N, C-alpha and C positions, 0 to 999 in steps of 0.2 A: 502496499499500500504504499508506503514513504516512498520509495524506487519509482512508483507511477507518478504523483505525488510532484517531487520532482521534473523528471520530465517533463512535466505536461509549464511549469516555471519555466526552466526553461523554453521551450515552446513558446510559450506566451513570450515574455522576454528579445527572445529574437526576430518575430514577427511584429514585436513593438520597434523593432529600431529598425530594421530593414522595410514597413508602415511608414513610417519617419521621410523617408524619402534620403535619410545621408546616416552616417557615420557615426556611430557614438566620439566623440571626437576629442580627447586627450590633453593634446597641447595647447598650451594657453597664451603662443603667443598665434597661433588658427583658430581659436575661441577671440580673444579680442577682436583678432583683422573680422572674422561675421561676425560682432557686433558691430562693431565699426561701420561693413560694408548696407549692417541694414540702417545705421542713424544718417549716412550719408551719404549714399551713393548717384544723389541725386546733385549733388553739391561739386563745388570746385572743389576742394579740399581732402576730394578724398587722400591720392596722391600723400597732403602730410600729414592723415590720419597715417598712408601703411610704410611711413620714412617715421612717427610716433611712434609704432611697434616697434618697429626695429628697434631704433634709437633704447629703448628701455629694456629689448632682451639684450642687444648689445653690451650695453651698463650695466646692468644685476652681474652678465655671468663677467668685466672684468672687475670688481668686485667679490663673485666669491674665487674668481682667480685667485685676486691678491689676500686673501685670505689664508685659502691653498697654500700661497710662498711664503705667509706667514708662521709655516708648519716642518711644511718635504722643503722645502730650500736650504743651499746651504751656505749657498754665497749672502753675503752683502750687500751687496749691487743689488742684489736678485727681490730678494727682502725690503730693502728700502722701494725697487720698483712696485712693487706686490701691498706698498703701506700707502702710497701717492695712487697708486691703483684705488683703494681702498675709500681713502679721504675724497680726492676730485671727483673722482663718478658715483659714488655716499649722497654726494651731496647735489650731482650736476642731476643723477635722481629720482630726489629729491624737490629740487626746483621743478622740472622735466614731469613728474608730478600732481604737482599742484597746478601747473600751466592746463594739463588735462583733464585734471578734477572741472578746471572754467570752463571750457571748453568743451564738457563729454564726450571726451573721447575714451572710449574702454583700452588701455595696456593692462598687460599680461599678469599677472603675479608670482608665473613664477618661473625659470630656464623652462624651454620652448626643448622641446626633443634635438635638436641640431646642436645646442648649444650645451643641454645637462653632456651630449655625446662627449664634450671638448673639456667636459668639465672632468668627468668621470676616463678619458681619457689622460690629463694631465695627473688626477689622483695616485694615478698607479706608480704616479713614480715621484724617486725621490732623488737629496742630497742633485750632484752634477747631472744625475742624469733629468732633474728637473729643470734643473738650470737652468740649460737650452733649450726645453722644449717650450720651458714657458717666457723663459727673452724672443724667443722665435715663434711663438705667437702671438706678445705682446706687437712683435712687429707688423706682423698679418693679419696680423686681429686692426690696431688702432691706421693700418692706408684703406683696411675696407671703409673700415667708420668716418677716420675724413674723407673718402671720399663722396658719403653718401650725407653724408654736412654739408660737403662745400657746397654740392648738388642745390640739398635744403636748399643753402641761403642762397644761392642763382634762382634758383623756381619756386620758390614754394607759394605756395598763392594765401596763404596762411600770416600778414606782416609778423604777428606776436612768435610764430612756432619757428617763421622764416629768421624773424629777429635774435631768439632762444638758441637758433642753432648757428649765427652766424659771430653769437657773443663766444659756445663753445672750438672756434675753432683752433687759437690763439694753443688752449688749449689743450686742446690734440696735438695740435701740431711740437708741442712739449712731449708729450708723452711718445712721440712715433720717435723724436727727435735723444729722448730715453732708453727708451726700451729699443732700439737700432745700437746706442755706447753701449747699453748691459748687457745688448747680446754679443759686439765686436769681445768687452771684459771677460766675458764669458767661456768667450772660441779661445779667446785668448791664455786663461788660465787653463784652462783646458791644456794644453802644447806646454805650460810648466812640467 
């Protein structure tokens, strides 16, 4: 009897999921994007909302990886870079949450699946291996983020979001410069 009830429940849940015409989404980034599409689909700021979701996800990842650097890194330079990410991106994340709330833009509440995979991959590393992977991730990540922020500051439709993105460009460039210097120091330390 219990087996029959369990089978019926499983079948009923599957039917409900299929009848909705959508898979049950668990990726926080995708959920936020879907919510924004419903709210802003016919407005001019749809691209701005996509930028907002990507910026929020990237900012959360930078903070989480910075926290990871505090425990897994062996290099003082890597730990220093990680602390800068925690401080700067943490502050920027809070500013942007306030702006997004004001604009009624949904942001992800947790790392996207892609960002979580990046975090999990780095979480497996310790010491010099972590230092190398982390500094490389900071360089590539900041190049990517910098280009997205530059695009938003040039082409964004919402003046406040565009202005916020533009205001973050010098800090992001500084982060890229520091990440490149840290990556170089890590590579030189490995040679010695």
